[in-house]
C-alpha positions in Angstrom: 145.0 109.4 147.7 142.1 110.9 145.7 140.1 113.6 147.4 136.3 114.0 147.3 134.3 117.1 148.3 130.7 116.6 149.4 128.4 119.6 149.0 125.2 119.6 151.0 122.0 121.3 150.0 119.4 123.5 151.6 117.9 122.5 155.0 121.0 120.3 155.6 124.5 120.5 157.1 127.5 118.4 156.4 126.0 115.9 158.8 123.9 114.5 156.0 127.1 113.1 154.4 128.3 111.0 157.5 127.5 107.6 156.0 128.9 108.5 152.6 132.1 109.9 154.1 132.6 106.6 156.0 132.0 104.6 152.8 134.2 106.7 150.6 137.0 106.7 153.2 136.9 102.9 153.4 137.3 103.0 149.6 140.5 105.0 149.9 139.2 108.6 149.5 140.3 111.6 151.4 136.9 113.1 152.3 135.9 116.7 152.8 132.4 118.0 153.6 132.5 121.8 154.1 129.5 123.6 155.4 127.8 126.5 153.7 128.8 129.8 155.2 127.1 130.2 158.5 126.2 126.5 158.9 129.3 125.2 160.4 127.7 124.0 163.6 125.5 121.1 164.8 121.9 121.0 163.9 120.6 121.6 167.5 122.8 124.7 167.9 121.7 126.1 164.6 118.0 125.6 165.5 118.5 127.3 168.8 120.6 130.2 167.6 118.9 130.9 164.3 122.0 132.8 163.1 121.0 136.1 161.6 124.0 136.1 159.3 122.5 133.3 157.3 120.0 135.7 155.8 122.8 137.4 153.9 124.1 134.1 152.4 123.3 133.5 148.7 124.4 131.2 145.9 127.4 133.4 144.8 128.9 133.3 148.4 128.3 129.6 148.7 129.8 128.8 145.3 132.8 131.0 146.0 133.3 129.4 149.4 133.2 125.9 147.9 135.5 127.0 145.0 138.1 128.0 147.6 137.9 124.6 149.3 138.1 122.7 146.0 141.0 124.9 144.8 143.0 124.0 147.9 142.9 120.3 147.0 144.4 118.4 144.1 141.6 118.1 141.5 139.1 116.5 143.9 135.9 114.7 142.8 132.8 116.8 143.6 129.6 115.2 144.9 126.6 117.3 145.7 122.9 116.8 146.6 120.0 119.0 145.8 121.3 122.6 145.8 124.7 121.0 146.4 124.2 119.2 143.0 123.6 122.5 141.3 126.7 123.9 143.1 128.7 121.0 141.8 127.7 121.9 138.2 128.5 125.5 138.7 132.0 124.5 140.0 132.6 122.2 137.0 131.6 125.2 134.8 134.5 127.1 136.4 136.8 124.4 135.4 137.2 122.9 138.9 137.1 119.2 139.9 138.2 116.0 138.2 134.6 114.7 138.0 131.2 115.7 139.4 128.2 113.9 140.7 125.0 115.8 141.0 122.4 113.9 143.1 118.9 115.0 142.5 120.3 118.5 141.7 118.3 121.7 142.1 117.6 123.1 138.6 120.1 125.3 136.8 118.9 128.0 134.5 116.9 126.4 131.7 115.3 123.7 133.8 111.8 124.6 135.0 110.0 123.2 138.1 107.4 120.5 137.9 104.1 120.7 139.7 105.3 118.6 142.6 108.5 120.8 142.9 106.3 123.9 143.0 104.3 122.4 145.8 107.5 121.4 147.7 108.7 125.0 147.4 105.5 126.5 148.6 106.6 126.8 152.2 109.3 129.1 151.1 107.4 131.0 148.4 104.5 131.8 150.8 107.0 133.4 153.3 106.9 137.2 152.8 110.4 138.6 152.0 111.9 135.2 152.2 115.0 136.3 150.3 116.0 138.3 153.4 115.2 135.8 156.0 116.5 132.7 157.7 114.0 129.9 157.0 112.9 126.8 158.8 111.2 123.8 157.2 108.2 122.4 159.1 108.2 118.7 159.9 105.2 117.9 157.7 106.6 119.8 154.8 109.9 118.0 155.0 108.2 114.7 155.2 106.1 115.4 152.1 109.0 116.7 150.0 111.8 114.4 151.1 110.8 111.2 152.8 107.8 109.7 151.0 106.6 106.5 152.7 109.1 106.3 155.5 107.7 105.2 158.9 106.6 108.0 161.3 109.5 107.0 163.6 112.1 107.3 160.8 110.6 110.6 159.6 111.0 112.1 163.1 114.5 110.7 163.5 115.7 112.1 160.3 114.1 115.5 160.8 115.4 115.9 164.4 118.9 114.8 163.4 119.5 116.6 160.1 117.1 119.5 159.3 118.6 122.9 159.9 117.7 126.6 159.2 118.6 127.7 155.7 119.0 131.1 153.9 115.9 132.0 152.0 118.0 134.0 149.5 119.2 130.8 147.6 115.6 130.0 146.8 114.9 133.5 145.6 118.0 133.4 143.4 117.0 130.0 141.9 113.4 131.2 141.3 114.6 134.4 139.5 117.3 132.7 137.4 115.9 133.9 134.0 116.9 137.4 135.1 120.5 136.8 136.2 123.4 134.5 135.7 123.7 133.0 139.2 122.4 129.5 138.1 123.5 129.8 134.5 125.8 127.0 133.1 127.5 127.1 129.7 126.3 123.6 128.8 128.3 123.5 125.5 131.8 124.0 127.0 134.2 121.2 127.9 134.4 120.2 131.6 135.1 117.3 133.8 132.9 114.2 133.5 129.4 114.6 135.1 126.9 112.1 136.5 123.4 113.2 137.3 121.2 111.0 139.5 117.4 111.2 139.8 114.7 109.5 141.9 111.3 108.4 140.7 109.7 109.2 144.1 111.4 112.6 144.5 108.9 115.4 144.9 111.3 118.2 145.6 113.4 117.8 142.4 111.5 115.5 140.3 112.9 112.9 137.8 111.6 114.9 134.8 113.6 118.0 136.0 116.8 115.9 136.4 116.2 114.3 133.0 116.0 117.8 131.4 119.1 118.9 133.3 121.0 115.9 131.8 119.6 116.6 128.4 121.1 120.1 128.6 124.4 118.9 130.1 124.8 116.5 127.1 125.4 119.5 124.9 128.9 119.4 126.2 131.5 117.3 124.4 132.5 116.0 127.8 131.2 112.8 129.3 127.7 113.1 130.8 125.9 110.2 132.3 122.4 110.0 133.8 120.9 107.4 136.1 117.3 107.3 137.5 116.3 105.1 140.4 112.6 104.4 140.4 112.2 103.9 144.2 114.4 106.8 145.5 113.0 109.9 147.3 114.8 113.2 147.7 116.4 111.8 150.8 118.4 109.3 148.8 121.5 110.1 150.8 120.2 108.4 153.9 117.0 106.5 153.1 117.2 102.7 153.3 119.4 101.4 150.5 121.6 104.5 150.3 124.6 102.2 150.3 123.9 100.8 146.9 123.5 104.3 145.5 126.8 105.3 147.1 128.5 102.2 145.6 127.1 103.0 142.2 128.6 106.5 142.5 132.0 105.1 143.6 132.0 102.7 140.6 131.2 105.6 138.3 133.9 107.8 139.8 136.6 105.1 139.4 135.6 104.6 135.8 135.3 108.3 134.9 138.6 109.3 136.5 140.7 106.2 135.5 
């Protein structure tokens, strides 16, 4: 049985992958969705506790943690969303995984934010000393960056069910990437096949950013595919029609790992 490791992004926990795990399990995959360090609890508990240890969590710790999970399995497929999509690419860069899917990935070094992405990141940037804090995303900010035209009832349901505190350090490390190697990828090296997905209605990681990511990734001699969905927001994992996106990913994985 082929394994798949789902990697969540900022403001989320593994709960965001529940539908995908069920769909992949029905397709014959052994599914794993590890939490970032410090986020292995339900959303309500995390909101209440505001775990202080999260403030010390950065990209190196998260990537190392995911690398240990991936290394314990037999060449799993890696699927990540947002910061999870960046983490998938960093894991592939280490030679891990049999294939990788980066869904609206946060930008690696060399991909610069768009105007909308800068606006979406403003709630973090405006927070003094955010690199040493546990952050919470306000409802209105989440709706603007992630949900687009969803109904008010759906916006509230998604926010209450899924949005969790997150370490501000990962944003600081991404923003300062020109000065260190934490988000650097050797785009010219061989690696496992990679699929990058983008959404035309995504304000948090815009389609232009993902297209640039794919352009850089195609410097590798390894297979690199790019697909953009005009009507998908940043919450493509759970917004209406997510099943068709998941099925597209399943089809690509079967082809790329055949």
